[in-house]
N, C-alpha and C positions, 0 to 999 in steps of 0.2 A: 912633526906629526904626533910623536909620542906626547910631547908637551901639550898639544891641543887636547888629546884624549884625557891626560891627566887633569887638565884644567876643567873639562866638562865633568869629570868624575868627581872632583873635589868641590866644584862650585855649590852643589846642593847641601853639602855637609858643613861647609866653612861657616856660614853665618850662625848656625846653631851652636857650633863649637866655640866660636868667637864670642857669642853672647853669654854662653855659660862661663868661659874663662874671665870675661870682663866683670860679670856679676861676682865671681869669686874674688877677683882682684879688688873690686870696690869694697867688698866685705872685709878684706885683709886691711885695706887702707883705714876703714872705719875702726877696726879693732886697734890699729896702731894709734889712731888719734885719741881714742879713749884711754889707752895705755899712757900716752904722752900727757894728757890732762891729769891723769891720776898721779903720775910720778912728779908732775910739776907742782902739785899741791903739797 
């Protein structure tokens, strides 16, 4: 029962947080790729 309440509580918040996290993660990957290209040259 507690799990159900927690699921209902977190469900609206999760997509927004996940989207923000994934956006940050993609940015980090992009920075890593540009660094790799610069160091390769």
